[in-house]
GUKEVO-151733 format. One record per residue (C-alpha): residue number from 1; residue in three letters; x, y, z. Coordinates in steps of 0.5 Angstrom, whole numbers, plus 500, padded with zeros to 3 digits. Example, Ala and Ser with C-alpha at 12.3 -4.5 7.8 and 13.67 -1.06 7.14 Angstrom:
BEGIN
1 | ALA | 525 | 491 | 516
2 | SER | 527 | 498 | 514
***
This chain:
BEGIN
1 | MET | 560 | 476 | 527
2 | ILE | 556 | 483 | 526
3 | LYS | 553 | 481 | 519
4 | LEU | 551 | 474 | 522
5 | ARG | 548 | 477 | 527
6 | LEU | 545 | 482 | 523
7 | GLU | 541 | 477 | 519
8 | ASP | 539 | 473 | 525
9 | SER | 536 | 480 | 529
10 | LYS | 532 | 482 | 521
11 | SER | 529 | 476 | 521
12 | HIS | 527 | 477 | 528
13 | ILE | 524 | 483 | 527
14 | LEU | 521 | 482 | 521
15 | LYS | 518 | 476 | 524
16 | ALA | 515 | 479 | 530
17 | GLY | 513 | 485 | 526
18 | ASP | 508 | 480 | 523
19 | GLY | 505 | 477 | 530
20 | GLU | 504 | 484 | 531
21 | SER | 500 | 486 | 525
22 | MET | 496 | 480 | 528
23 | ASP | 495 | 483 | 535
24 | ALA | 493 | 489 | 531
25 | LEU | 486 | 486 | 529
26 | ASP | 484 | 486 | 536
27 | HIS | 484 | 493 | 536
28 | THR | 476 | 495 | 538
29 | GLU | 471 | 498 | 532
30 | GLU | 471 | 504 | 536
31 | GLN | 480 | 506 | 535
32 | SER | 479 | 502 | 528
33 | ALA | 473 | 506 | 525
34 | ARG | 477 | 513 | 526
35 | VAL | 482 | 511 | 520
36 | MET | 478 | 512 | 514
37 | ARG | 480 | 512 | 507
38 | ALA | 477 | 517 | 502
39 | SER | 474 | 512 | 498
40 | PRO | 467 | 508 | 499
41 | PHE | 471 | 504 | 504
42 | ALA | 473 | 504 | 511
43 | VAL | 479 | 501 | 513
44 | PRO | 478 | 497 | 520
45 | TYR | 484 | 493 | 520
46 | PRO | 492 | 494 | 517
47 | THR | 492 | 492 | 510
48 | LYS | 499 | 489 | 507
49 | ALA | 502 | 496 | 505
50 | ASP | 501 | 498 | 512
51 | ALA | 504 | 491 | 515
52 | SER | 510 | 493 | 509
53 | VAL | 511 | 500 | 512
54 | TYR | 511 | 498 | 519
55 | LYS | 516 | 492 | 518
56 | TYR | 519 | 497 | 514
57 | LEU | 521 | 502 | 520
58 | CYS | 522 | 497 | 525
59 | TYR | 527 | 494 | 521
60 | LEU | 530 | 501 | 520
61 | GLU | 530 | 502 | 528
62 | PHE | 533 | 496 | 530
63 | LEU | 539 | 498 | 526
64 | LEU | 540 | 504 | 528
65 | LYS | 540 | 502 | 536
66 | LEU | 545 | 498 | 534
67 | GLN | 549 | 502 | 531
68 | ARG | 549 | 507 | 537
69 | ARG | 551 | 500 | 541
70 | CYS | 557 | 499 | 535
71 | HIS | 560 | 505 | 534
72 | GLY | 564 | 506 | 527
73 | SER | 561 | 500 | 525
74 | GLN | 562 | 499 | 517
75 | GLU | 557 | 494 | 516
76 | VAL | 552 | 497 | 520
77 | GLU | 552 | 504 | 516
78 | THR | 553 | 500 | 510
79 | GLU | 546 | 497 | 512
80 | ILE | 542 | 503 | 514
81 | HIS | 545 | 506 | 508
82 | ALA | 542 | 500 | 503
83 | VAL | 535 | 501 | 507
84 | LEU | 534 | 508 | 506
85 | SER | 536 | 508 | 498
86 | THR | 531 | 502 | 496
87 | LYS | 525 | 505 | 500
88 | GLY | 521 | 500 | 496
89 | PRO | 516 | 499 | 502
90 | ILE | 515 | 505 | 504
91 | VAL | 514 | 509 | 498
92 | ARG | 509 | 504 | 495
93 | GLY | 506 | 504 | 502
94 | CYS | 504 | 511 | 502
95 | SER | 503 | 511 | 495
96 | LEU | 498 | 506 | 495
97 | LEU | 495 | 509 | 502
98 | HIS | 495 | 515 | 499
99 | ILE | 499 | 518 | 504
100 | ARG | 502 | 525 | 503
101 | THR | 504 | 528 | 510
102 | MET | 508 | 525 | 515
103 | ASP | 503 | 526 | 520
104 | SER | 498 | 523 | 517
105 | LEU | 503 | 517 | 516
106 | VAL | 504 | 516 | 523
107 | ARG | 497 | 518 | 526
108 | ARG | 495 | 512 | 521
109 | LEU | 500 | 507 | 524
110 | LYS | 499 | 508 | 531
111 | SER | 492 | 506 | 530
112 | PHE | 494 | 500 | 529
113 | PHE | 500 | 498 | 532
114 | ILE | 501 | 500 | 539
115 | ASP | 509 | 500 | 539
116 | PHE | 510 | 504 | 534
117 | GLN | 512 | 510 | 538
118 | ASN | 518 | 506 | 539
119 | CYS | 520 | 507 | 532
120 | TYR | 521 | 515 | 534
121 | ASP | 529 | 515 | 530
122 | ALA | 527 | 511 | 524
123 | ILE | 521 | 515 | 522
124 | THR | 525 | 522 | 524
125 | LEU | 530 | 519 | 519
126 | VAL | 525 | 517 | 514
127 | GLY | 522 | 524 | 514
128 | LYS | 528 | 527 | 513
129 | GLU | 528 | 522 | 506
130 | LEU | 521 | 522 | 504
131 | PHE | 519 | 528 | 506
132 | VAL | 520 | 536 | 504
133 | GLY | 518 | 540 | 510
134 | ASP | 512 | 535 | 512
135 | ASN | 510 | 533 | 505
136 | ILE | 511 | 527 | 502
137 | VAL | 515 | 528 | 496
138 | CYS | 511 | 524 | 490
139 | PRO | 514 | 517 | 490
140 | GLN | 519 | 516 | 484
141 | VAL | 516 | 509 | 481
142 | ASP | 519 | 507 | 475
143 | ARG | 515 | 505 | 468
144 | ASP | 517 | 497 | 470
145 | GLU | 515 | 498 | 476
146 | LEU | 508 | 500 | 475
147 | LEU | 507 | 495 | 469
148 | SER | 509 | 489 | 474
149 | SER | 504 | 493 | 478
150 | PHE | 498 | 493 | 473
151 | TYR | 500 | 485 | 471
152 | VAL | 499 | 483 | 478
153 | LEU | 492 | 486 | 477
154 | ILE | 490 | 483 | 471
155 | GLY | 494 | 476 | 474
156 | LEU | 489 | 477 | 480
157 | LEU | 483 | 478 | 475
158 | ASN | 484 | 473 | 470
159 | GLU | 485 | 467 | 476
160 | ARG | 478 | 465 | 476
161 | SER | 480 | 459 | 481
162 | SER | 482 | 465 | 486
163 | PRO | 476 | 469 | 489
164 | ALA | 478 | 477 | 488
165 | TYR | 474 | 482 | 492
166 | LEU | 471 | 488 | 490
167 | GLU | 476 | 492 | 495
168 | GLU | 482 | 489 | 493
169 | VAL | 481 | 491 | 486
170 | TYR | 479 | 497 | 487
171 | TYR | 485 | 499 | 491
172 | SER | 490 | 496 | 486
173 | ILE | 487 | 500 | 481
174 | TRP | 488 | 507 | 485
175 | GLY | 494 | 505 | 487
176 | LEU | 497 | 504 | 479
177 | VAL | 493 | 512 | 479
178 | ARG | 497 | 514 | 485
179 | GLN | 504 | 511 | 482
180 | ILE | 503 | 514 | 475
181 | ASP | 501 | 520 | 478
182 | GLY | 509 | 519 | 482
183 | THR | 513 | 521 | 477
184 | GLN | 512 | 528 | 472
185 | ALA | 515 | 524 | 466
186 | ILE | 511 | 518 | 466
187 | GLN | 504 | 522 | 468
188 | ASP | 505 | 525 | 461
189 | ALA | 507 | 519 | 458
190 | PHE | 500 | 515 | 460
191 | PHE | 496 | 521 | 461
192 | THR | 490 | 518 | 457
193 | GLU | 491 | 511 | 461
194 | ARG | 491 | 514 | 467
195 | ASN | 484 | 518 | 466
196 | ALA | 482 | 511 | 463
197 | LEU | 484 | 509 | 470
198 | VAL | 480 | 514 | 474
199 | GLY | 473 | 513 | 469
200 | ILE | 474 | 505 | 472
201 | LEU | 475 | 507 | 479
202 | GLN | 468 | 512 | 478
203 | GLU | 465 | 506 | 475
204 | LEU | 466 | 501 | 481
205 | TYR | 464 | 507 | 486
206 | GLY | 458 | 507 | 483
207 | TYR | 457 | 499 | 483
208 | VAL | 458 | 500 | 490
209 | LYS | 454 | 504 | 492
210 | GLN | 448 | 501 | 488
211 | THR | 451 | 494 | 492
212 | GLU | 450 | 498 | 498
213 | LYS | 443 | 501 | 496
214 | GLU | 441 | 494 | 495
215 | SER | 444 | 491 | 502
216 | ALA | 440 | 496 | 506
217 | ILE | 433 | 493 | 503
218 | ASP | 435 | 486 | 504
219 | LEU | 440 | 487 | 510
220 | PRO | 438 | 493 | 514
221 | SER | 442 | 490 | 520
222 | GLN | 448 | 490 | 517
223 | ILE | 448 | 497 | 515
224 | GLY | 455 | 500 | 516
225 | LYS | 459 | 494 | 518
226 | PRO | 465 | 493 | 513
227 | THR | 463 | 488 | 508
228 | GLN | 468 | 484 | 503
229 | ARG | 465 | 484 | 495
230 | LEU | 466 | 478 | 491
231 | LEU | 466 | 480 | 484
232 | ASP | 463 | 476 | 480
233 | ILE | 464 | 473 | 473
234 | ALA | 461 | 478 | 469
235 | LEU | 464 | 484 | 473
236 | ARG | 472 | 480 | 473
237 | LYS | 470 | 481 | 464
238 | ARG | 468 | 488 | 465
239 | LEU | 474 | 490 | 468
240 | LEU | 479 | 485 | 464
241 | GLU | 476 | 488 | 458
242 | GLN | 478 | 495 | 460
243 | LEU | 485 | 494 | 463
244 | VAL | 487 | 489 | 458
245 | PRO | 488 | 494 | 453
246 | LEU | 491 | 500 | 457
247 | TYR | 496 | 494 | 459
248 | LYS | 498 | 493 | 452
249 | ALA | 499 | 500 | 451
250 | MET | 503 | 502 | 456
251 | HIS | 507 | 496 | 455
252 | ALA | 508 | 498 | 448
253 | GLN | 510 | 505 | 449
254 | VAL | 516 | 503 | 454
255 | ASN | 519 | 498 | 449
256 | VAL | 518 | 503 | 443
***
């Protein structure tokens, strides 16, 4: 019975997280403008990574409250251990969001999710698992997961029938760099490829600045407003020409 209730509650929590993520979109621009990335883009709304970390913490908080009610429940203990041992959503989320301290993680999510402070116990527990002092432990991302993320990015660019946005591609490449940096062994193995990815990021940054200048001339009223820039065919082709050889080189190293 506990297992059935646990699954039902898990489903409820995850669905609630989705609704709350949508509610967060109604925050004022003044609130969301305080949350910035160290990149050319402002983040006026929660990303998928934010929502993933938030739902992870909500579910863990639910389990901790259930544990207090069901003293000595082995099933709840096992589920908490399983959630903490995977840590996938929060590790990937922190990596993609370039979050390296517990304080910055809490500040960011509080800007989007009003009831985030209710996850205090989960935050504390995760902090002990993922942080040393107040500094996050570099995510231990294995090579298969890294290549899987890379493959998804190439698929996004290669699917001409679906729109691809510059911001989405920028953060995906940034996430790959963060994944490589997460483990010393992977960083050593893919040192050349990592530097090539950083070069692509710099190229995209320059492209963004150039388009911003052009937009300022053509549409001065749009200055300062967040925009979604569609990738044109030429830029897609250019990125694929750069990324596909890198992926093949990394894949060959993994399968030696």
